[in-house]
C-alpha positions as CSV (number, residue, x, y, z in Angstrom):
1,M,-0.1,-0.1,0.0
2,V,1.4,3.5,-1.1
3,K,1.6,6.2,1.7
4,K,2.4,9.7,1.1
5,I,4.6,12.0,3.7
6,F,3.7,15.8,3.5
7,F,6.0,18.5,4.1
8,N,4.6,22.2,4.2
9,V,7.2,24.3,3.0
10,N,7.8,27.3,0.8
11,D,8.6,27.9,-2.4
12,S,12.2,28.6,-1.5
13,M,12.4,25.5,-0.1
14,K,11.3,23.2,-2.6
15,S,14.0,22.7,-4.7
16,F,16.2,21.6,-1.7
17,I,14.0,19.4,-0.5
18,L,13.2,17.7,-4.0
19,D,16.9,17.8,-4.3
20,V,17.1,15.7,-1.0
21,F,14.4,13.3,-2.1
22,S,16.6,12.8,-5.0
23,L,19.7,12.2,-2.5
24,Y,17.9,8.9,-1.1
25,K,16.4,7.4,-5.0
26,L,12.4,7.8,-3.4
27,K,10.0,8.5,-6.3
28,G,6.5,9.3,-6.6
29,K,7.5,13.3,-5.6
30,H,4.1,15.5,-5.8
31,V,4.7,19.5,-5.8
32,S,1.7,21.4,-5.0
33,S,1.4,25.2,-4.0
34,E,1.6,24.6,-0.6
35,S,3.6,21.3,0.3
36,I,5.7,18.7,-1.4
37,S,4.8,14.9,-0.5
38,V,6.9,11.4,-1.7
39,D,5.3,7.9,-2.1
40,V,6.3,5.4,0.6
41,S,6.0,1.5,1.8
42,S,5.9,3.2,4.8
43,H,7.3,5.6,7.5
44,E,7.8,6.7,11.5
45,P,9.8,8.9,13.5
46,L,13.1,7.7,14.4
47,S,12.1,7.6,18.3
48,S,9.0,4.9,17.3
49,F,11.2,3.0,15.4
50,L,14.0,2.5,17.9
51,K,10.9,1.3,20.5
52,R,9.7,-1.0,17.7
53,N,13.1,-2.7,18.1
54,G,14.1,-2.7,22.1
55,G,15.0,0.5,22.5
56,D,18.3,0.2,20.1
57,I,19.6,-0.6,16.8
58,N,22.8,-3.3,15.9
59,Y,26.0,-1.8,14.2
60,T,24.9,-2.5,11.0
61,V,21.7,-0.6,11.3
62,T,23.2,2.1,13.2
63,M,26.3,2.5,10.3
64,M,22.9,2.7,7.9
65,L,21.7,5.3,10.0
66,L,25.1,7.3,10.4
67,Y,25.7,6.6,6.6
68,H,22.5,8.4,5.7
69,I,22.4,11.7,7.7
70,T,26.0,12.5,6.7
71,I,24.8,12.0,3.0
72,F,22.2,15.0,4.0
73,I,24.7,16.6,6.3
74,N,27.3,17.0,3.3
75,F,24.2,17.7,0.5
76,A,23.2,20.6,2.8
77,E,26.7,22.2,3.5
78,G,27.2,22.1,-0.1
79,K,24.8,24.2,0.1
80,Q,26.1,26.2,2.5
81,I,22.8,25.3,4.9
82,S,23.5,23.5,8.6
83,I,21.3,22.9,10.9
84,P,22.2,23.3,15.1
85,F,21.7,19.9,16.5
86,I,19.5,17.0,15.3
87,E,17.0,15.0,17.7
88,L,15.3,11.6,17.0
89,D,12.5,13.1,15.7
90,D,14.2,14.9,12.8
91,I,14.6,11.5,11.2
92,T,12.0,9.4,9.7
93,V,12.6,5.8,8.9
94,V,11.3,5.0,5.4
95,N,10.7,2.0,3.9
96,D,12.2,-0.1,7.2
97,K,15.8,0.9,5.3
98,I,16.2,4.4,4.9
99,F,16.9,7.5,7.3
100,L,15.4,10.5,6.0
101,F,16.3,13.7,7.3
102,T,12.6,15.2,7.5
103,G,13.6,18.0,10.1
104,F,13.6,20.7,7.8
105,S,12.3,23.2,10.1
106,K,15.8,23.7,11.9
107,L,17.9,24.5,8.1
108,T,20.3,27.8,8.6
109,P,22.5,29.1,6.5
110,I,25.9,29.2,6.2
111,N,27.7,32.2,6.7
112,N,31.7,32.0,6.9
113,G,31.6,29.0,8.6
114,R,29.2,29.6,10.9
115,I,25.2,29.9,11.8
116,R,23.3,32.3,13.4
117,I,21.2,31.2,16.6
118,M,18.3,33.5,17.4
119,H,17.1,31.7,20.7
120,S,18.7,29.9,23.0
121,F,17.8,26.5,24.5
122,K,16.6,24.6,27.3
123,D,19.9,23.7,29.3
124,N,17.9,19.9,29.3
125,L,17.8,19.7,26.2
126,Y,20.0,16.2,25.3
127,Y,20.9,16.5,21.8
128,L,22.8,20.2,22.4
129,S,26.3,20.7,21.5
130,P,28.6,22.6,24.3
131,E,28.6,25.5,22.5
132,L,24.9,25.7,22.1
133,K,24.5,25.0,26.0
134,S,26.7,28.0,26.5
135,I,24.3,30.2,24.6
136,R,23.5,32.9,26.9
137,S,22.3,35.9,24.6
138,T,20.9,35.8,21.3
139,P,21.2,35.9,18.6
140,T,24.7,34.7,18.2
141,D,26.9,32.7,16.0
142,V,28.1,29.2,16.9
143,S,30.3,26.5,14.5
144,Y,28.2,25.0,11.5
145,K,29.5,21.8,13.5
146,S,27.1,22.1,16.2
147,V,25.2,19.4,14.7
148,Y,28.1,17.0,14.1
149,Y,28.4,17.0,18.5
150,S,24.6,16.5,18.4
151,L,24.6,13.8,15.6
152,A,27.2,11.9,17.8
153,L,25.3,12.0,21.3
154,L,22.2,10.6,18.8
155,L,24.2,7.7,17.2
156,S,25.3,6.5,21.0
157,E,21.3,7.0,22.1
158,C,21.0,4.2,18.7
159,I,23.7,2.0,19.3
160,L,24.0,1.7,23.8
161,G,19.9,1.8,23.7
162,E,19.7,5.1,26.4
163,K,21.4,8.6,26.5
164,I,24.8,9.2,27.7
165,D,25.4,12.0,30.5
166,K,28.4,14.6,30.0
167,N,30.7,12.7,32.2
168,K,30.0,9.3,30.1
169,A,30.6,11.9,26.8
170,I,34.2,12.3,28.2
171,H,35.3,8.6,28.9
172,I,33.7,7.6,25.5
173,R,36.7,4.9,25.2
174,N,34.8,3.1,28.6
175,T,31.4,4.2,27.7
176,L,31.3,2.6,23.9
177,A,33.5,-0.2,24.6
178,I,30.9,-2.4,23.2
179,I,32.1,-1.1,19.6
180,Y,35.8,0.3,20.4
181,D,38.2,0.5,17.5
182,T,35.4,0.0,14.9
183,K,34.5,2.8,12.5
184,L,31.4,4.3,14.5
185,Y,33.1,4.5,17.4
186,W,36.0,6.5,15.8
187,F,33.3,8.6,14.2
188,I,31.6,9.5,17.6
189,S,35.0,9.8,19.7
190,N,35.7,12.3,16.8
191,C,32.7,14.2,16.5
192,L,32.5,14.9,21.0
193,D,35.7,17.0,20.8
194,K,34.6,19.9,22.6
195,N,36.4,22.1,19.8
196,P,33.9,22.3,17.3
197,S,37.1,22.9,14.5
198,N,38.5,19.3,15.5
199,R,35.3,17.9,14.6
200,T,34.8,16.0,10.9
201,L,32.7,13.7,9.1
202,T,35.1,11.3,8.3
203,I,34.2,7.9,8.3
204,I,37.7,5.4,8.5
């Protein structure tokens, strides 16, 4: 049975979102004056997908999530666009195998390697980078790599089945002992660097 995912977007974002759908080889795209939709067999938020799988997902599936989201981030950065942070419900699992970024309301232009933050965030919001948590007044600019830290937290949650606190992020080798010395471990470890300039999306 064919289902549709709908997105209410303005004209300036339609071309970008259609290109994102093409990245994931999604077909059956429909455009109206106020929205975009795409045909899928199934879709659910990543949070629901995790619950359905017992709260965590295995290494292979987590790596697929990593690949799909880094494809999106690299594409967006090529268009001089980023996002300050990413949450579970910013990702939609399509057809049980595609991890599609759908948090389009978070898209923010990159200017000289930085993104403008117009309001502060709750300190207890789990997915924030250190630089977002340290904001005391707005507007202000932070590195476009803020989302790298956030993605590392999200991936850790997916593979461990639980959120990691600040102390566990510092002692990441012990925290992620079950995947130590894997591509996923080194990616997460790199992106949890407190210095944004040291973070990369390299998968080694």
